[in-house]
C-alpha positions in Angstrom: 0.8 18.5 37.9 2.3 15.1 37.1 3.1 14.4 33.5 1.4 11.0 33.5 -1.9 10.5 35.4 -1.8 6.6 35.2 -0.6 4.7 38.2 3.1 3.7 38.0 3.7 0.1 36.9 6.3 -2.0 38.8 8.5 -3.8 36.2 8.7 -7.6 36.5 5.8 -7.8 39.0 5.3 -11.5 38.7 2.0 -11.4 40.4 0.8 -8.9 37.8 2.4 -10.9 35.0 1.0 -14.2 35.9 -2.4 -13.2 37.4 -3.9 -9.8 38.0 -5.9 -10.7 41.0 -9.0 -9.0 39.6 -10.4 -12.4 38.7 -10.5 -15.6 40.6 -8.4 -18.5 39.3 -11.6 -20.2 38.2 -11.9 -17.6 35.5 -9.1 -19.4 33.7 -11.6 -22.1 32.9 -13.9 -19.5 31.4 -11.0 -18.2 29.2 -10.6 -21.8 27.9 -14.3 -22.0 27.1 -14.3 -18.6 25.5 -11.3 -19.7 23.3 -13.0 -22.8 22.2 -16.3 -21.0 21.3 -14.5 -18.2 19.5 -12.2 -20.6 17.6 -15.2 -22.6 16.4 -16.8 -19.3 15.2 -13.6 -18.4 13.3 -13.6 -21.9 11.7 -17.2 -21.4 10.6 -16.3 -18.0 9.1 -13.4 -19.4 7.2 -15.5 -22.2 5.9 -18.0 -19.6 4.6 -15.4 -17.4 3.0 -13.7 -20.3 1.2 -10.1 -21.6 0.8 -8.1 -18.6 -0.3 -4.5 -17.7 0.5 -3.7 -14.3 2.0 -2.5 -13.0 -1.3 -5.8 -14.0 -3.0 -8.0 -12.2 -0.5 -10.1 -9.2 -1.8 -10.0 -6.0 0.2 -13.4 -6.8 1.8 -12.2 -10.3 2.8 -9.0 -8.9 4.3 -11.1 -6.4 6.3 -13.2 -9.3 7.5 -10.0 -11.1 8.7 -8.8 -8.0 10.6 -12.2 -7.3 12.1 -12.9 -10.9 13.2 -9.4 -11.2 14.5 -10.0 -8.2 16.8 -13.4 -9.4 18.1 -12.1 -12.9 18.5 -9.1 -11.9 20.6 -11.1 -9.6 22.8 -13.8 -12.2 23.4 -11.3 -14.9 24.4 -10.1 -13.3 27.6 -11.8 -10.0 28.4 -14.5 -10.7 31.0 -16.5 -7.5 30.0 -17.0 -8.8 26.4 -19.8 -11.4 26.4 -19.9 -14.2 23.9 -23.3 -12.9 22.7 -21.5 -9.7 21.4 -19.1 -11.9 19.4 -22.0 -13.9 17.9 -23.7 -10.7 16.8 -20.5 -9.4 15.2 -19.8 -12.7 13.4 -23.4 -12.8 12.2 -23.4 -9.3 10.9 -20.0 -9.6 9.2 -20.9 -12.9 7.5 -24.2 -11.3 6.4 -22.3 -8.5 4.8 -20.0 -11.0 3.2 -22.9 -12.8 1.5 -24.5 -9.5 0.5 -21.3 -8.1 -1.1 -20.7 -11.4 -2.9 -24.2 -11.2 -4.3 -23.6 -7.6 -5.6 -20.3 -8.5 -7.1 -22.0 -11.3 -9.0 -24.8 -9.2 -10.4 -23.0 -5.9 -10.9 -19.7 -5.8 -12.8 -19.2 -2.1 -11.8 -19.6 -3.0 -8.2 -17.2 -5.9 -8.6 -14.6 -3.7 -10.2 -14.9 -1.2 -7.4 -14.9 -3.9 -4.7 -12.2 -6.3 -5.9 -10.3 -4.2 -8.5 -9.7 -4.8 -12.2 -7.2 -6.8 -14.0 -4.5 -4.5 -15.5 -2.3 -5.0 -18.5 1.2 -4.3 -17.3 3.3 -5.5 -20.3 2.5 -6.0 -24.0 4.7 -7.3 -26.8 7.8 -7.2 -24.7 7.5 -3.7 -23.3 5.9 -2.2 -20.2 2.5 -0.6 -20.7 3.9 2.5 -19.2 0.6 4.4 -18.4 -0.9 1.3 -16.6 2.3 0.4 -14.8 2.7 3.9 -13.3 -0.8 3.7 -11.8 0.0 0.5 -9.9 1.4 0.2 -6.4 4.2 -1.9 -7.9 7.9 -1.1 -8.4 10.0 -2.3 -11.4 12.2 -4.2 -8.9 9.2 -6.1 -7.6 7.8 -6.9 -11.0 11.2 -8.1 -12.4 11.7 -10.2 -9.3 8.3 -12.0 -9.8 9.1 -12.5 -13.5 12.5 -14.0 -12.7 10.7 -16.5 -10.5 8.9 -17.7 -13.6 12.2 -18.2 -15.4 11.8 -15.0 -17.5 15.2 -13.7 -18.7 14.2 -10.7 -20.7 10.9 -8.9 -21.5 11.0 -9.9 -25.2 10.0 -13.4 -24.1 6.6 -12.1 -23.0 3.5 -11.5 -25.1 1.5 -10.0 -22.2 1.5 -9.7 -18.4 -1.6 -8.9 -16.4 -1.9 -7.9 -12.8 -5.0 -9.7 -11.6 -7.5 -8.4 -9.0 -6.0 -10.9 -6.5 -2.5 -9.4 -6.9 -1.2 -12.4 -8.9 0.6 -12.0 -12.2 -0.7 -13.8 -15.3 2.1 -14.3 -17.9 1.7 -15.1 -21.6 4.8 -16.2 -23.4 5.9 -16.1 -27.0 6.8 -19.2 -28.9 10.6 -19.5 -29.2 10.4 -18.6 -32.9 8.5 -15.4 -32.1 10.6 -14.1 -29.2 11.6 -10.5 -29.9 14.5 -8.4 -28.6 13.8 -7.2 -25.1 15.2 -5.7 -21.9 17.2 -8.2 -19.8 15.9 -8.4 -16.2 19.0 -10.2 -14.9 20.4 -7.9 -12.1 24.0 -8.3 -13.3 23.0 -7.2 -16.8 20.9 -4.3 -15.6 23.9 -3.1 -13.6 25.8 -2.6 -16.9 23.2 -0.1 -18.3 24.7 3.2 -19.7 23.5 6.5 -21.1 26.0 6.3 -24.0 25.3 4.0 -26.9 28.5 2.1 -27.7 27.5 0.1 -30.7 24.8 0.1 -33.3 21.8 -2.3 -32.9 18.7 -2.9 -30.8 18.8 -1.3 -27.4 16.3 -1.5 -24.6 15.4 1.3 -22.2 16.0 0.1 -18.7 13.1 2.0 -17.3 10.2 1.1 -19.5 11.6 -1.7 -21.7 11.1 0.2 -25.0 13.3 -1.3 -27.7 14.8 0.8 -30.5 17.5 0.4 -33.1 20.2 3.0 -32.2 23.5 4.2 -33.6 26.5 5.0 -31.4 25.9 8.3 -29.6 26.7 10.0 -26.3 23.0 9.9 -25.0 19.5 9.3 -26.2 16.2 10.0 -24.4 13.6 7.2 -24.6 10.5 8.4 -26.5 8.2 6.6 -24.0 9.5 7.5 -20.6 12.2 10.1 -21.4 14.9 8.3 -19.5 18.4 7.9 -20.9 19.7 4.5 -19.6 20.0 1.8 -22.2 21.1 -1.8 -22.5 21.7 -3.9 -25.6 18.5 -5.9 -26.1 18.6 -9.6 -25.4 17.2 -12.2 -27.8 17.7 -15.3 -25.6 15.1 -18.0 -25.9 13.3 -19.1 -22.7 14.5 -22.2 -21.0 12.1 -23.8 -18.5 
C-alpha cells in the first residue's frame, strides 16, 4: 500500500504553476472582478470597525481581521466559493461586531471579559509583583518599552498601567519627588550581584524593591525572594 495516496506532483511544472487548465483563461477576468468586490467589502468592514492600529485591536476585532482575511482570500480566486457566501459572512461578522460593541457599552463586566482590564504594573517606583506575574509580559519587554520613553530607573515612575489595548500608560514623578529605584539600563543591570558591597539603598533586580542594606554576602528580597541587587539610582529624568 503506498505511503501517500495523493497523485505525485511534478516539480517546476510551469503549466501547473502558471495555469492549472481546470479553468478557461477567461476565468482570470472573474478573479479580477472577485478581487475588486472582496476588496470593497474589506474596506467597508474597516470603515465600520474604525481606525485602530494592530496593537490597539481588541481580541474580538483581531478575530474579525483573521476571519475576514480567510473568507476574502478564498472568495477572490476559488471558483467554488460564490460571492454571495462572502456577503453573508461579512454581514454576520459585522452584525456580531455591532452587537458586541453594544454589550461592551452597557455592561462593564462584559467589557472587561471581552477587552480585558487595565492592570497596575508598577507603583511608587516598584513593580506590583502580584499583578506583573499574572501578565503575559517579561521584565525584559517591560524595561525595553520604558527605555523608549526615556526612563532610566524605576524610581522616576509614580505608576505604570497596562491598558486593555496592550499599551503602557506612564505617570512620572516631578524631579523633586524622584525616589531611589532600579536602573533599567542594560549595562547597569549586568553589574548586579548577590553580595552587598557598600551600605545604602539597593534595588532588587527582579521586582525593583528598594531597601537600605548593610554590607553582607547575600540578602533575599522580602517581595520576590531573589538575591540579586544593584545600588539604587537617583538620577533625574531628562527628556
